C-alpha positions, -999 to 999 in steps of 0.1 A, spaced: 415 590 -684 450 603 -672 477 595 -650 504 567 -654 489 546 -626 457 536 -647 483 523 -672 485 494 -645 450 481 -657 445 465 -691 434 494 -717 409 472 -729 388 472 -694 390 509 -694 378 511 -732 350 485 -721 337 501 -690 303 509 -705 297 471 -717 309 457 -684 286 482 -665 256 467 -684 268 431 -673 273 446 -638 237 458 -635 221 424 -651 242 401 -634 222 372 -608 224 364 -581 232 398 -573 251 428 -590 287 414 -601 311 412 -628 341 388 -634 368 406 -656 395 384 -669 431 399 -677 421 428 -654 455 441 -650 487 448 -673 499 411 -677 535 419 -668 524 441 -637 503 411 -626 532 391 -630 554 409 -602 523 412 -580 522 370 -579 562 372 -578 563 395 -549 532 381 -533 543 376 -493 555 348 -478 529 330 -453 532 345 -419 520 325 -390 516 359 -369 490 368 -396 476 335 -396 462 333 -359 425 323 -358 398 332 -332 410 300 -310 447 318 -306 463 292 -329 482 294 -362 456 285 -391 454 282 -428 446 318 -436 467 347 -436 459 383 -444 484 412 -448 464 445 -444 495 468 -449 500 459 -484 520 491 -493 550 476 -470 555 447 -492 572 456 -521 576 483 -550 546 465 -568 521 464 -541 533 502 -531 522 508 -565 488 487 -562 480 507 -531 484 542 -550 466 524 -579 437 516 -558 433 550 -542 437 573 -573 408 591 -591 413 574 -623 405 540 -610 380 550 -586 362 565 -616 365 533 -637 352 512 -607 327 538 -605 316 537 -640 313 497 -641 291 493 -608 272 528 -614 283 539 -579 294 572 -582 323 591 -557 335 560 -541 362 560 -514 394 540 -510 401 525 -475 431 533 -464 431 507 -437 423 478 -460 404 466 -431 394 429 -439 413 436 -473 446 433 -484 464 400 -497 448 371 -487 465 336 -486 446 302 -482 464 269 -477 452 232 -477 419 227 -455 408 264 -456 373 271 -467 348 302 -459 313 298 -454 289 316 -474 284 349 -455 278 386 -463 305 414 -453 298 439 -428 282 471 -445 300 497 -424 338 505 -419 345 499 -379 369 531 -379 354 555 -402 320 541 -401 318 551 -438 291 528 -459 310 497 -476 295 496 -512 318 474 -530 343 443 -527 368 441 -556 392 410 -557 419 400 -581 431 366 -578 472 353 -584 471 319 -590 487 308 -622 469 274 -617 438 265 -602 410 239 -606 375 237 -591 378 203 -577 404 214 -552 378 237 -537 384 273 -532 365 285 -562 343 318 -552 306 311 -549 282 335 -548 246 326 -538 211 340 -539 207 324 -506 228 295 -492 200 286 -467 177 276 -496 175 239 -512 205 237 -537 176 233 -562 164 267 -555 197 286 -549 212 304 -576 249 298 -575 277 317 -596 314 299 -593 341 316 -603 377 301 -607 402 317 -586 427 318 -619 456 344 -621 444 381 -634 407 373 -631 388 403 -608 356 399 -592 336 430 -582 304 428 -562 281 449 -543 282 447 -503 247 443 -490 229 424 -468 222 398 -494 255 394 -513 259 357 -499 299 346 -511 321 320 -498 340 290 -510 345 252 -505 375 238 -485 404 235 -499 415 197 -507 449 197 -530 460 164 -550 493 147 -535 512 164 -567 499 198 -555 501 200 -520 527 233 -521 500 255 -537 479 281 -519 450 302 -528 461 338 -534 445 370 -539 440 405 -528 411 425 -518 397 462 -520 367 477 -502 351 511 -513 
């Protein structure tokens, strides 16, 4: 691969693309991959340091009141590191890497970051298991993949907020196949976006000495 932007990705990830592809194809409850140390470590630390402050104007929920989740879709305007992230995620080298890992060729980047961008979830926020929409509301392109990188130096599953991938959340627990992913910094999750890629997370309940923390990530769709 050529181009300086791809150097923002851990070179071991690029070198392991074929092995990661085999893991992605075989994963259950649906095709996905969890990759630790996904980005260059120094670059990931920049994204953590430059993560935008919680903006109440971006956290207004469907009831018209400020909730516990803020989403910023215009990532290129956050800081130089996030402008780099925008250019990386749209670059040919990066799209080819993700295509190799997932087996899906000719991936297109979503410049609108519709449903993507930076996500911050505070105390009390949860996300019921759901499937994402398959078609972009503006371009009508078929959405194939969801890519999430977490930016939390500290997190424990007992706090809630761990990503859960489900076979079917409406099955009895003994029949549902659940993959739990702790949202730790520089951990990347990529999964197919389809009619059975159920995912969500339990309500965040932080201990008294961690109330100032929040669950941070950025999400990309292809």
